PATIVEX-717900 format. One record per residue (C-alpha): residue in one letter; x, y, z. Coordinates in steps of 0.05 Angstrom, whole numbers, plus 32768, in hexadecimal, padded with zeros to 4 digits. Layout:
N
AXYZ;...
This chain:
415
M85AC7FF987AF;T85E6802A87AE;S85E2806E878F;P861080838756;P864A80AF876B;I863780F88773;G866E81098741;R864A80E28709;S860881068716;G862D8147871B;R8650813E86D8;A860E812E86B6;L85ED816B86D6;A8627819786C1;V862381808678;W85D7818A867A;V85E081D28694;V861381E3865E;T85ED81C58624;R85AA81E2863A;A85C882268644;G85DF822185FC;I8599820E85E5;L857B8248860B;L85AC827985EB;F8595826085A7;V854A826185B5;F854D82A785D2;K857782BB8595;V85B482D385BC;F85D982A98589;R85BD82978545;F85B0824E8537;P85B4823A84ED;Q856E823B84CF;Q855282648509;V850D825B84EB;I8505821A8514;L84F982468550;N84BE826B8531;D84898235853C;V847A824E8582;S84688294856C;H844E82848526;V842882448534;Y841C8236857E;L8409827D8590;P83D482848559;W83B78241856F;F83B4825A85B7;E838E829785A0;V835882698584;L8359823885BF;R8351826F85F2;H830B827B85D6;G82F4823485E5;A82FE821485A1;F833281EB857E;P834F8203853B;A832381D18517;H832A81F284D3;D837681F584D6;V839281B784B3;T83D481BF84D8;W83B081B1851A;Q83BF81668522;Y83BF815D856D;P8391813E85A1;P836A816B85CF;G839C816B8609;A83CC819385DD;A839F81CF85ED;A83BB81CF8634;V840281D2861A;M83F0820B85EA;A83D082328623;A840682268657;P84398259863F;A840682918645;A840082808690;V844B828C869C;P844C82D186BE;L8473830E86A7;V848B82F28665;S847382EC861D;Y845282AE8602;T8491829985DE;T84BE82A2861A;G848B827D8645;F848C82438615;F84D8823E8615;A84D882418661;L84A682078665;A84CF81DE8633;F850D81EA865D;L84E781D6869C;A84CF8196867B;D851781858667;A852D819286AF;L84F5816786CC;V8509812C869F;L8551813486B6;A853B813786FF;A851180F886F7;L854A80D286D6;L857C80EA870A;Y854E80D48742;D854780908722;A8592808C8716;R85A28099875F;R857180648775;A858880308742;A85D28043873B;R85CA804B86EF;M85E0808986C9;P85D98076867F;G8590808D867C;V85A480D28694;W85DA80D78660;V85AC80C28627;W857D80FB8639;V85B5812E8643;A85D8811C8602;G8599810F85D8;V8579815285E4;A85BC817585D9;L85C381518596;L857E81678580;G858D81AF8594;P855E81EB859C;L852781C98575;V851681A485B6;Y850081E585D7;A84DC81FE8599;R84AA81C58597;Y847A81AC85CC;D8491816485C6;V84C1816C8601;L8486817A862F;V8463813B8616;T84A38113861F;A84A8812B8667;V8463810D8675;A847780CD8650;V84B780C48677;A849080CE86B8;A845E809A86A1;L849480668690;L84B9807086D2;A8478806A86F9;L8460802A86D8;P84897FF68700;R8473800E8745;R843280338737;P8414801786F8;A83D3803D8700;L83F8807F8704;G8424806B86C9;G83E6805A86A0;A83C4809C86B2;L840280C3869F;A8407809D865D;A83BF80AF864E;A83CC80F8865F;G840880F68630;A83DD80D685F9;L83AB81108600;L83E6813E85F3;K8402811B85B5;V83E780D385AD;W842980AD85AD;P843080A285F9;V83F9806E85F4;L8430804085D8;L84538042861B;L8423800E8638;I84327FD88605;G84657FB68632;T84437FB68676;P84487F708697;P84097F46868D;G83DC7F4086C9;R83CD7F7286FF;A83FF7FA686E7;T83E17FA886A1;R839A7FA986BB;R83A97FE486E8;A83D2800B86B5;W83A28001867B;T8363800C86A4;A8380804D86C0;A83958063867B;A83518055865D;G832E80798696;A835B80B68694;A835780BB8648;A830B80B68649;A830480EA8680;L8334811B8660;T83158113861A;A82CF811D8636;L82E7815B865C;F8302817B861C;A82C5816685F3;L829681878625;T82BD81C7862E;M82D981D585E8;S82BF81CC85A2;G82E581A5856D;S830E817D859F;L831281408572;S831C81658530;F8364814D852D;L834C8107851B;T833B811C84D4;M8370815084C7;Q83A6812484A8;A837F80FA8476;D839E811D843A;R83E581228451;G841E81138421;T846180F48432;E848D8120845D;V84D2812C843F;E84F7810F847C;S84D080CE8480;L84E78089846C;G84B680878432;A84D180CA8418;M851180A78403;V84EA808C83C7;F84DD80D383AF;H852280EF83C2;L854080BB8394;G850780C08362;R851481098356;H855780F58338;L853480C3830A;G84FF80F182EF;W84C780EF8322;Q849B812B8316;G8486813E835C;R8494817A8389;V84A3818D83D1;R847181BC83F2;M845D81D38438;H842081A78445;Y83FC819B8487;G843381C184AB;S846F819B8490;M84968194844F;E8478815A8429;F847F813983E5;L8442814283BA;G843781248376;P843180E18351;H843080A2837D;V843780C883BF;H83F680AA83D7;L8411806483CA;V8450807183F4;S84268091842B;A83F88053842B;A84368027842F;A844E804E846C;L840A8045848E;T840D7FFB847D;L84527FF5849C;S8438801784DB;L83FD7FE684DD;L842D7FAB84D5;A84577FC8850E;L84197FCA853A;C84097F828528;W84507F6C8539;L844D7F8F857C;L840B7F6D858C;W84287F2A8577;W84647F3785A3;R84367F4885DC;L84127F0585D4;R84527EDD85CF;A847C7EFF8605;R84857ED58644;T84C27EF08669;Y84B97F368684;S84F37F5886A7;A84F77F9D86C6;A85107FB68683;T84D87F998658;P84A47FD18660;Y84D98005864E;D84F67FDC8614;A84B27FCF85F6;A849E801985FB;F84DE802F85D9;T84D77FFA85A3;A848F800D8595;L84A08057858F;L84DC80478563;V84B7801D8530;F847C804D852C;T84AA80888523;T84D2806484ED;T8496804D84C5;S846F808E84CA;R846280B6848B;V847880F384B3;I84B980F284DC;S84BE813884F8;P85018147851B;Q84DF8152855E;Y84C8810A855E;M850E80F88573;V8500811885B7;W84CF80DF85C4;L850380AB85B5;I853880CE85DF;G850980CD861B;A84F580858613;G853C80708604;A855480938643;V8523806C866D;C853A802B864D;M8581803A8662;T856C804086AB;V85687FF486AF;R85A67FC886AC;G85807F908689;S85677FB9864E;S856C7F98860A;Q856B7FDB85E7;R85B17FF785F1;L85C67FF285A7;P8583800D858C;V8589804885BC;L85CF805785A3;L85B78052855B;M857E8081856D;L85AF80B48589;A85D780B08548;A859680BB8522;T858980F8854E;L85CB81178538;F85BA810C84EF;T8575812884FC;T8593816A8511;L85C1816984D4;E8587815E84A4;F8559818E84C9;P856481C684D1;L85AE81CB84BD;F85A981B08476;F855E81AD846B;N856281D3842A;H858D819A840F;V855881688427;T851F818C8405;A8548819283C6;S8558814783C8;D85A0815683B6;A85D8812483C5;W85E981418409;G85A08145841F;V859180FE8408;L85CF80E5842B;L85BC8106846E;I857480F0846E;G858780AB8454;V85B9809F848C;R858780B984C0;N8550808C84A7;A857F805084A0;L8592805984E9;L8549805A84FE;V853A801C84D5;G85777FF884F1;A8564800C8538;S851C7FF4852D;L85317FB08513;V85647FA5854B;A85327FBE8580;C84FC7F8E8568;R852C7F548565;R85487F6185AA;L85037F6C85CA;W84EB7F2A85AD;T85277F0085C1;S85287F1D8607;T84DF7F0C8616;V84C77ED485E8;P84DE7E8C85F7;V85017E6885BF;R84E27E2685A9;A85107DEB859B;A84FC7DAD8574;G84DB7D8E85B1;G84B97DCD85CB;V84D87E0485F4;R85247E0385F5;G85387DD5862C;G84F67DAF8627;G84B47DB88649;A84797DE6863D;L847A7E318636;P84837E51867A;E844E7E7A869A;T84547EC58690;S84857EDF86C2;S849E7F2286DA;V84E97F1D86E7;L85087F58870A;T854E7F6386F0;S857F7F8E8716;R85807FD78706;
């Protein structure tokens, strides 16, 4: 395979340097980003958690702690960066994670002569802005991207990395939904199960309260940026008597019927899981793109149906979407583009015009409505394209063209 021209890689690297320099100028407050408060989580939330974790216990009595035990390693890591404060160390690690994702995608691009994946990452993070460096999701995404890129050639390593990511923030477990049936799936899933069990046992034996996060979100409301929140944004103009409050670490709707909408969101997520399992059972044609396309689709539908859609969740989709675009045969080009458009509207609704969103005024409802509509559209298109690219179509006499269903195959498309 030929490598892409050096000029194309150089242009992507130049744009990355310029945009990341801008992000760093914002996070270190050389320039003021609108709603600078988004940068305070590191010092106001992560650092206090670290002070508890360093004594060998999880913040089990803090309802805002909603993360699996591996997150403790992320919270402790900035303190290990020499000669700088905790906050500076965190920003440095976030920047390093961003750079490592870029390096992995550039390496893959030179091997496969494909640059779109690099550009999705470069552009997506730039669209989301300094929030990316102010949340730990970019570090989890770096592990997830490494897991996805490792799966085709080293499924056991990919599975272990996915498990490590899941111990950081649960969602990377979805990356394994599309591994080809047979030896690759057995190796990936076995390695993932083993790594998850070993790491969970390690935290349980060395720190108290390691599984407290499992019960922390039982009484959550509906977060104001979620799909279900649209009911209440519109309802406030029709007399709904609820309110918006900081609850479980995010701005949520509280009041009449919120529990019903939250239950509906959980039901949608359960239906999404059932659809993914049904797709897994019916899929027959696996290409080089299928594991990536399935991972992106799974992340997309679970993000869209969640009762909480925090802005940093878009980092997950940017990473998975970038990996999809490393393969010429991917079915997810349009959903990835819709996701990038949703990323732009995410930055507009939070933090730029978040006061309008929490007030449910016309501008706020428009912004959050467009963002959520883009996510819904991307999810529907992604599911449709994943299905049609992998599941044979039955004609009146059986499979189109006649004959029985083919055996499960792994078709390597060109990259």
